[in-house]
Structures are given as C-alpha cells and as structure tokens.
LOZABA-137066 format. One record per atom (N, C-alpha, C, O, CB): x negated, y, z; residue in one letter. Coordinates in steps of 0.001 Angstrom, whole numbers, padded with zeros to 6 digits, always signed. Glycine has a CB too. Layout:
<lummis>
XYZa...
</lummis>
This chain:
<lummis>
-014790-036793-012430m-014915-035281-012306m-014262-034752-010919m-013042-034784-010760m-014157-034560-013599m-015144-034264-009930p-014776-033911-008783p-013554-032579-008656p-012647-032517-007826p-016093-033640-008166p-013820-031742-009579q-013288-030431-009706q-011746-030777-010141q-010919-029895-009909q-014179-029477-010829q-011376-031764-010639l-010001-032174-010974l-009230-032652-009708l-008001-032611-009653l-010032-033313-012048l-009904-033042-008839n-009394-033347-007752n-008682-032311-006887n-009377-031402-006433n-010298-033888-007167n-007326-032343-006594p-006741-030856-006158p-006793-030998-004624p-006573-030004-003931p-005015-030473-006743p-007035-032029-004140t-006939-032094-002473t-007796-030989-001686t-007329-030143-000923t-007524-033605-001920t-009160-031166-002029p-009721-030047-001121p-009395-028788-001587p-009357-027940-000696p-011185-030072-000977p-009114-028343-002863w-009005-026861-003225w-007689-026488-002770w-007493-025372-002289w-009182-026526-004790w-006758-027363-002890f-005402-026835-002438f-005356-026530-001018f-004669-025592-000614f-004301-027810-002723f-006122-027347-000137t-006082-027009+001138t-006811-025776+001459t-006473-025005+002356t-006517-028032+001862t-007862-025616+000663i-008589-024298+000975i-007880-023179+000548i-008027-022085+001092i-009918-024206+000365i-006940-023416-000609l-005977-022249-001016l-005029-021968-000017l-004775-020790+000236l-005196-022523-002274l-004390-023012+000672l-003517-022836+001651l-003979-022029+002870l-003341-021070+003304l-003106-024056+002006l-004978-022417+003326f-005876-021913+004560f-006330-020434+004197f-006351-019608+005109f-007310-022942+004817f-006672-020085+002993s-007058-018713+002721s-005830-017886+002645s-005973-016701+002948s-007870-018593+001441s-004615-018302+002286w-003450-017586+002037w-002752-017407+003622w-002203-016368+003988w-002478-018453+000868w-002865-018379+004290l-002625-018410+005800l-003272-017302+006303l-002636-016435+006901l-003123-019665+006528l-004666-017218+006102m-005414-016171+006844m-004974-014994+006242m-004756-014123+007084m-006953-016285+006809m-004712-014561+004813f-004413-013483+004444f-003053-013006+005075f-002925-011850+005480f-004479-013532+003122f-002158-013831+005135l-000598-013499+005612l-000606-013525+006919l+000461-013061+007323l+000551-014488+005153l-001474-013926+008002t-001407-013815+009382t-002265-012954+010119t-001927-012267+011083t-001549-014936+009857t-003501-013039+009560v-004525-012316+010455v-004851-010884+009960v-005127-009991+010761v-005886-013145+010513v-004811-010681+008585l-005242-009432+007907l-004112-008402+008130l-004506-007274+008429l-005528-009670+006320l-002705-008598+008034p-001945-007382+008056p-001762-006885+009472p-001392-005714+009564p-000617-007586+007393p-001913-007422+010364p-001897-006667+011765p-003206-005823+011714p-003113-004613+011924p-001892-007763+013172p-004349-006351+011464k-005437-005541+011472k-005361-004129+010604k-005758-003030+010991k-006513-006394+011014k-004725-004457+009280v-004561-003268+008455v-003493-002273+008943v-003580-001113+008541v-004229-003691+007078v-002457-002632+009801m-001501-001899+010133m-001850-001289+011334m-001072-000434+011758m-000376-002549+010161m-002939-001566+012028k-003448-000890+013218k-004247+000205+012917k-004511+000999+013820k-004182-001742+014046k-004754+000409+011585f-005520+001499+011302f-004809+002731+011341f-003616+002785+011045f-006112+001353+010120f-005536+003817+011722n-004881+005187+011910n-005736+006079+011134n-006965+006044+011193n-004765+005684+013459n-004965+006994+010303f-005754+008044+009634f-006316+009128+010778f-005729+009386+011829f-004775+008799+008482f-007390+009616+010405n-007944+010662+011202n-007077+011994+010918n-006709+012622+011911n-009518+010846+010849n-006788+012385+009874n-006254+013524+009530n-004945+013309+008843n-004800+013052+007648n-007157+014238+008771n-003951+013454+009803e-002494+013245+009333e-002034+014536+008561e-002149+015657+009055e-001468+012959+010635e-001614+014349+007571p-001004+015680+006944p+000140+016186+007665p+001052+015479+008094p-000533+015489+005491p+000043+017603+007795t+001142+018162+008380t+001783+019307+007542t+001025+020133+007032t+000757+018616+009689t+003005+019402+007382p+003549+020632+006751p+003336+021722+006999p+003580+021977+008178p+004550+020742+006757p+002834+022871+006197t+002604+024060+006688t+003792+024799+007080t+003803+025519+008078t+001892+024728+005834t+004914+024614+006220s+006082+025202+006544s+007310+024462+005935s+007224+023959+004815s+006013+026581+006133s+008465+024396+006680t+009429+023829+006220t+010585+024584+005470t+011618+024055+005059t+009803+023211+007172t+010189+026097+005344k+010980+026958+004616k+011040+026730+002919k+010058+026722+002177k+010449+028327+004984k+012214+026580+002586k+012261+026411+000967k+012242+027912+000399k+012898+028858+000836k+013770+025537+000394k+011455+027914-000539l+011316+029216-001391l+012537+029336-002439l+012930+028407-003145l+009842+029200-002244l+013036+030561-002418p+014138+030753-003366p+013839+030526-004594p+012753+030904-005034p+014663+031938-003353p+014675+029917-005313t+014450+029646-006824t+015305+030447-007585t+016510+030438-007331t+014687+028206-007240t+014808+031205-008567e+015683+032100-009448e+015582+031288-011008e+014581+030710-011434e+015004+033894-009466e+016682+031402-011590p+016875+030918-013105p+015907+031822-013969p+015520+032900-013518p+018550+031107-013669p+015554+031411-015108w+014967+032133-015843w+015756+032743-016838w+016598+032045-017403w+014050+031535-016264w+015625+033948-017152n+016389+034765-018208n+015640+034942-019314n+014878+035892-019494n+016812+036086-017776n+015872+033892-020191w+014995+034027-021472w+016115+034485-022609w+017289+034125-022698w+014145+032439-021906w+015488+035249-023310p+016575+035460-024538p+016520+034288-025505p+015442+033938-025985p+016266+036865-025448p+017705+033652-025811w+017715+032527-026620w+018315+032863-028146w+019058+032129-028797w+018555+031433-025859w+017890+033928-028467h+018443+034573-029877h+017408+034743-030827h+017659+035216-031936h+019100+036005-029721h
</lummis>
C-alpha cells in the first residue's frame, strides 16, 4: 500500500511548511491597509460617579 510509505509525504509536508514559514510571512507583512484608523481626539471625557439611592 503506497499511502503507508511516509517518505514522499513527509518531504511534501516539510517543503510545504518551509514555504509557509519563509515565503509567505514577508508577503503578508508587506501588506498595508488603505484606511488606517486615526483617533479623532485624545481628550479624555470626565467621568462622574453614579449617585444612586441604595435604600
């Protein structure tokens, strides 16, 4: 049964992982988003405690 012979499948597995780990990450990291989110304001809004009657 040829599918039980691990020799060709193991090399295919190794080469595919080598491809995933060396070729694809630089291509993915080069991708730039067109619309970078920019903060509208850095001013923090004042927070006030809630004055609930607890009786």
